[in-house]
C-alpha positions in Angstrom: -30.6 -26.5 11.4 -30.7 -30.3 11.1 -31.9 -30.5 14.7 -34.8 -28.2 13.9 -35.5 -30.0 10.6 -34.8 -26.9 8.6 -33.6 -27.7 5.0 -30.7 -25.5 3.9 -31.1 -23.6 0.6 -28.4 -23.0 -1.9 -28.0 -19.5 -0.5 -27.3 -21.1 2.9 -24.6 -23.2 1.5 -23.1 -20.3 -0.4 -23.0 -18.3 2.8 -21.2 -21.1 4.6 -18.7 -21.5 1.7 -18.0 -17.8 1.9 -17.3 -18.0 5.6 -15.0 -21.0 5.1 -13.0 -19.0 2.5 -12.8 -16.1 4.9 -11.2 -18.6 7.4 -8.8 -19.8 4.6 -10.4 -23.3 4.7 -10.4 -24.0 1.0 -10.6 -27.9 1.1 -13.6 -27.7 3.5 -15.3 -25.2 1.1 -14.7 -27.5 -1.8 -16.1 -30.5 0.1 -19.3 -28.6 1.1 -19.8 -27.5 -2.5 -19.6 -31.1 -3.8 -22.1 -32.2 -1.1 -24.5 -29.3 -1.9 -24.3 -29.9 -5.7 -25.7 -33.4 -5.2 -28.6 -32.1 -3.1 -29.7 -29.7 -5.9 -28.9 -31.9 -8.9 -32.3 -31.2 -10.5 -32.7 -27.5 -9.6 -30.8 -25.2 -12.0 -31.5 -22.0 -10.2 -30.0 -23.4 -6.9 -27.0 -24.8 -8.8 -26.3 -21.4 -10.4 -26.0 -19.9 -6.9 -23.7 -22.7 -5.7 -21.5 -22.6 -8.8 -21.3 -18.8 -8.6 -20.3 -18.9 -5.0 -17.6 -21.5 -5.5 -16.1 -19.8 -8.6 -15.8 -16.6 -6.5 -14.3 -18.7 -3.6 -11.6 -20.3 -5.8 -10.6 -16.8 -7.1 -10.4 -15.4 -3.6 -8.3 -18.4 -2.6 -5.9 -17.8 -5.5 -6.9 -21.0 -7.2 -7.5 -19.5 -10.6 -7.2 -22.8 -12.5 -9.9 -24.3 -10.4 -12.1 -21.2 -10.9 -11.7 -21.5 -14.7 -12.4 -25.2 -14.7 -15.6 -24.7 -12.6 -16.7 -21.9 -14.9 -16.4 -24.3 -18.0 -18.3 -26.9 -16.1 -21.0 -24.4 -15.3 -21.4 -23.3 -18.9 -21.4 -27.0 -20.2 -24.4 -27.6 -17.8 -26.2 -24.6 -19.4 -26.3 -22.7 -16.1 -26.4 -18.9 -16.1 -23.7 -17.1 -14.1 -24.2 -14.0 -12.0 -22.5 -10.7 -12.7 -20.6 -11.2 -9.5 -19.1 -14.5 -10.7 -18.1 -12.9 -14.0 -16.4 -10.1 -12.1 -14.4 -12.6 -10.1 -13.5 -14.5 -13.2 -12.0 -11.3 -14.8 -9.7 -11.2 -11.8 -8.6 -14.8 -12.4 -8.0 -14.4 -16.1 -6.1 -11.1 -15.6 -4.0 -12.6 -12.8 -2.8 -15.4 -15.1 -2.4 -13.1 -18.1 -4.9 -15.2 -20.0 -5.9 -12.5 -22.4 -7.6 -14.9 -24.9 -9.7 -16.3 -22.0 -10.7 -12.7 -21.1 -11.8 -12.0 -24.7 -13.9 -15.2 -24.8 -15.4 -14.3 -21.4 -16.5 -10.9 -22.8 -18.0 -12.5 -25.9 -20.1 -14.8 -23.6 -21.1 -11.8 -21.5 -22.1 -9.7 -24.5 -24.2 -12.5 -26.0 -26.0 -13.3 -22.8 -26.1 -9.6 -21.6 -24.5 -10.5 -18.2 -21.7 -8.1 -17.5 -18.9 -7.9 -14.9 -18.7 -4.8 -12.8 -17.7 -1.6 -14.6 -14.4 -1.5 -12.7 -13.3 -4.6 -14.8 -14.1 -3.2 -18.3 -10.6 -1.7 -18.6 -9.1 -5.1 -17.9 -11.2 -6.6 -20.8 -10.2 -3.8 -23.1 -6.5 -4.3 -22.2 -6.8 -8.0 -23.1 -8.0 -7.0 -26.6 -5.0 -4.6 -27.0 -2.6 -7.3 -25.8 -3.8 -9.6 -28.5 -3.6 -6.9 -31.1 -7.3 -6.4 -31.5 -9.2 -3.1 -31.3 -11.6 -2.7 -28.4 -15.0 -3.9 -29.6 -17.8 -1.3 -30.0 -20.0 -3.4 -27.8 -17.6 -3.0 -24.9 -17.4 0.8 -25.4 -21.2 1.1 -25.7 -21.9 -0.8 -22.5 -19.2 1.1 -20.7 -20.6 4.5 -21.9 -24.1 3.5 -20.9 -23.0 2.4 -17.4 -21.0 5.6 -17.0 -24.1 7.7 -17.9 -26.2 6.0 -15.3 -23.5 6.4 -12.7 -23.1 10.1 -13.4 -26.7 10.6 -12.4 -26.1 9.1 -8.9 -22.5 10.2 -8.2 -22.7 14.0 -7.9 -20.6 14.5 -4.8 -16.8 15.2 -4.9 -15.7 11.6 -4.3 -18.2 10.3 -6.7 -16.9 12.5 -9.5 -13.3 11.5 -8.7 -14.3 7.8 -8.9 -16.0 8.2 -12.3 -13.0 10.1 -13.7 -10.6 7.3 -12.4 -12.8 4.7 -14.3 -12.8 6.8 -17.4 -9.0 7.5 -17.4 -8.3 3.8 -16.9 -10.6 2.7 -19.8 -9.3 5.4 -22.2 -5.7 4.4 -21.4 -6.4 0.8 -22.3 -8.1 1.8 -25.5 -5.1 4.0 -26.4 -7.1 7.2 -26.4 -4.5 9.1 -24.4 -5.3 12.6 -25.8 -9.0 12.2 -24.7 -7.9 11.0 -21.3 -5.7 14.1 -20.9 -8.6 16.3 -22.0 -10.8 14.8 -19.3 -8.1 15.2 -16.7 -7.5 18.9 -17.7 -11.2 19.7 -17.5 -11.4 18.1 -14.0 -8.2 19.7 -12.7 -9.1 23.2 -13.8 -12.5 23.0 -12.1 -11.6 21.6 -8.7 -9.5 22.4 -5.7 -6.7 20.1 -4.7 -7.9 18.3 -1.7 -8.4 14.7 -0.5 -12.1 14.6 -1.5 -11.4 15.6 -5.1 -8.2 13.6 -5.5 -8.8 10.1 -4.2 -6.1 7.3 -4.2 -7.8 5.7 -7.2 -7.8 8.9 -9.2 -4.2 9.7 -8.3 -3.0 6.2 -9.2 -4.8 6.3 -12.6 -3.3 9.7 -13.4 0.2 8.3 -12.6 -0.5 5.4 -15.0 -1.7 7.8 -17.6 1.6 9.7 -17.2 3.6 6.5 -17.6 1.7 5.5 -20.7 2.4 9.0 -22.2 6.0 9.1 -21.0 5.2 12.3 -19.1 7.2 11.6 -15.9 7.4 15.3 -15.1 3.7 15.6 -14.7 3.6 12.5 -12.5 6.4 13.9 -10.3 4.6 17.3 -10.0 1.5 15.5 -8.8 3.5 13.6 -6.2 5.0 16.8 -4.9 1.4 18.1 -4.5 0.5 15.0 -2.5 2.4 16.3 0.4 -0.2 19.1 0.7 -3.1 16.8 1.3 -3.7 13.8 3.5 -4.1 10.8 1.1 -4.4 7.4 2.7 -1.5 5.1 1.6 -3.8 2.9 -0.6 -2.5 -0.1 -2.6 -3.4 1.7 -5.9 -1.0 4.6 -5.2 1.7 2.3 -3.9 1.6 0.1 -7.0 1.6 3.2 -9.3 4.6 4.8 -7.6 6.6 1.6 -7.8 5.8 1.3 -11.5 6.6 5.0 -12.1 10.1 4.7 -10.7 10.6 1.4 -12.6 9.6 3.2 -15.8 12.1 6.0 -15.0 14.9 3.3 -14.4 15.1 4.4 -10.8 13.6 1.3 -9.0 15.7 1.8 -5.8 14.1 5.3 -5.3 10.6 3.8 -5.0 10.7 3.1 -1.2 12.1 6.5 -0.3 9.5 8.1 -2.5 6.7 6.3 -0.8 7.9 7.5 2.6 8.2 11.1 1.3 4.9 11.4 -0.4 2.7 9.2 1.7 3.9 10.6 5.0 5.7 7.6 6.5 8.9 9.6 7.2 11.3 7.3 9.0 8.5 5.4 10.7 7.4 1.9 9.8 5.8 1.3 6.5 2.4 -0.2 7.3 2.0 -3.9 6.7 -0.8 -3.5 4.1 1.5 -1.3 2.0 4.4 -3.8 2.5 2.0 -6.4 1.2 1.5 -4.4 -2.0 5.3 -3.9 -2.3 5.8 -7.7 -1.9 3.4 -8.4 -4.7 5.1 -5.8 -6.9 8.5 -7.3 -6.3 7.4 -10.9 -7.0 5.6 -9.9 -10.2 8.7 -8.1 -11.3 11.9 -8.7 -9.3 13.5 -5.6 -10.9 10.8 -3.3 -9.6 12.3 -3.3 -6.1 15.5 -4.7 -4.6 14.9 -7.6 -2.3 17.5 -6.3 0.1 15.6 -3.0 0.4 12.3 -4.8 0.9 13.7 -7.1 3.6 15.3 -4.1 5.4 11.8 -2.6 5.7 10.2 -5.9 6.8 12.8 -6.4 9.5 11.9 -3.1 11.2 8.7 -4.8 12.3 8.2 -7.1 15.3 9.3 -10.7 14.9 5.8 -12.1 14.5 4.9 -9.5 11.8 8.2 -10.2 10.1 7.5 -13.9 9.9 4.0 -13.3 8.5 5.3 -11.0 5.8 8.3 -13.2 4.9 6.0 -16.2 4.6 3.9 -14.2 2.1 7.0 -13.4 0.1 8.1 -17.0 0.0 4.6 -18.3 -0.9 4.2 -15.8 -3.7 7.6 -16.6 -5.1 6.8 -20.3 -5.1 3.4 -19.8 -6.7 4.8 -17.7 -9.5 7.8 -20.0 -10.0 10.2 -17.0 -9.4 12.5 -18.5 -6.7 15.7 -16.7 -7.7 15.4 -14.3 -4.8 14.2 -16.8 -2.2 17.5 -17.4 -0.6 17.7 -14.0 1.3 14.1 -14.6 2.5 15.0 -18.0 3.8 18.1 -16.7 5.6 16.0 -14.1 7.5 13.3 -16.7 8.2 15.8 -19.1 9.6 16.9 -16.6 12.2 13.3 -16.1 13.3 12.7 -19.9 13.6 10.4 -22.0 11.4 6.8 -22.8 12.3 4.9 -25.6 10.6 3.6 -23.3 7.8 7.1 -22.1 6.9 8.6 -25.6 7.1 6.2 -26.7 4.4 7.0 -23.7 2.2 10.8 -24.2 2.7 10.4 -27.9 1.6 8.5 -26.8 -1.5 11.2 -24.2 -2.2 13.8 -26.9 -2.1 11.8 -29.0 -4.6 11.2 -26.2 -7.0 14.7 -24.6 -6.8 16.4 -28.1 -7.2 18.9 -27.2 -4.5 21.2 -29.8 -2.9 19.1 -30.4 0.2 17.9 -34.0 0.5 14.2 -33.2 -0.4 13.2 -36.8 0.3 14.3 -36.6 3.9 12.6 -33.2 4.3 9.3 -34.5 3.0 9.6 -37.6 5.2 10.2 -35.5 8.3 7.2 -33.2 7.5 4.9 -36.2 6.8 5.8 -37.8 10.1 3.5 -35.2 11.7 -0.1 -35.8 10.5 -1.0 -32.1 10.9 2.0 -30.9 8.9 1.3 -33.6 6.3 -2.2 -32.2 5.7 -0.8 -28.7 5.6 1.9 -29.7 3.1 -0.8 -31.3 0.8 -3.0 -28.2 0.9 -0.2 -25.8 0.3 1.3 -27.9 -2.5 -2.1 -28.1 -4.3 -2.5 -24.4 -4.0 1.0 -23.8 -5.4 0.5 -26.4 -8.2 -2.7 -24.7 -9.3 -1.0 -21.3 -9.4 2.0 -22.6 -11.4 -0.3 -24.3 -13.8 -2.4 -21.2 -14.3 0.8 -19.2 -14.9 1.9 -21.5 -17.7 4.8 -23.0 -15.8 4.6 -26.7 -16.7 8.2 -27.6 -15.8 8.0 -26.2 -12.2 4.5 -27.7 -11.6 5.5 -31.1 -13.0 8.6 -31.1 -10.8 6.6 -30.3 -7.7 3.9 -32.8 -8.6 6.3 -35.7 -9.1 8.2 -34.9 -5.9 4.9 -34.9 -3.9 3.9 -38.2 -5.4 7.2 -39.9 -4.3 
């Protein structure tokens, strides 16, 4: 563009930032944002596009603290965010269990009449419930209005299933379980049981409704019916089944249930489903046994194993939950460390305060310029996640170790 003397717009920069995030090049995206911000210093509309794109970028990179910081900066400058940026921010606040932040975000949205996507309304409602507040009437009114509009344009089978899944989730978060059951009963009695009527999103929301109502029998009956139709093994159903068995105090049965109901049999559990299981385990180590999870991971080829184990270790570090890291490290050591894993292992040693000489580990990694840059990028990412999760001891320990 420079050679042809074409001046890039804010939308051009936003597109490039999005591409860099897709390539996992977070530092480069941040540098480009800072550069672009200077170019459009006096143009509010262009800056709104830039800020919105970078807020979304930080959330997608898992840098929730940075997304929140940039959001605050945006508001201080009097810039108007997009609905898309607000939607991404709901993800960041929910992921860090920042319920007060979610409530304040809604209050801003309502005053300025800029709302997140309807799929996020239940998350906002749940935040009010967590803080002991009733769901505000404004939230209900906007939700009902949006649902009425959607019903006019979603008259096919999957569209109706999608709308019911939204309604069940929202009613569950507001505590209106009886109304949710009424809507489910009306839908169930008027449809046939097939994949077009019962999407993964709807099935997962029904399971969550059963858990909230302590009606585990109804959930198990639905799971038995799942064997009759071909339902794709989506992340929503995987998470719901894991939570169901945890609620029934049968966490070790979750994996066998997934194989039974989602048609895996004795074959490999797909990597995307394993990714969901990994996140479930890290969020709640009691939901799945680490030994069972590792057993499933080790059925895959070595390269896939290494990638999945790396994800486990990174999420453990980012959440400060390193108590189950040792079995992961043992399997990784048999596969052999690459640069990425070496950096994660070093940070694990720092956070877990194990006997390894962390100074010598850091010195060895820093002797290679490429690994040194990787270490800094990974450490900054983990630090941001720890800070967002309210873990000052772990984040301070890692920060001090990195400074030495």
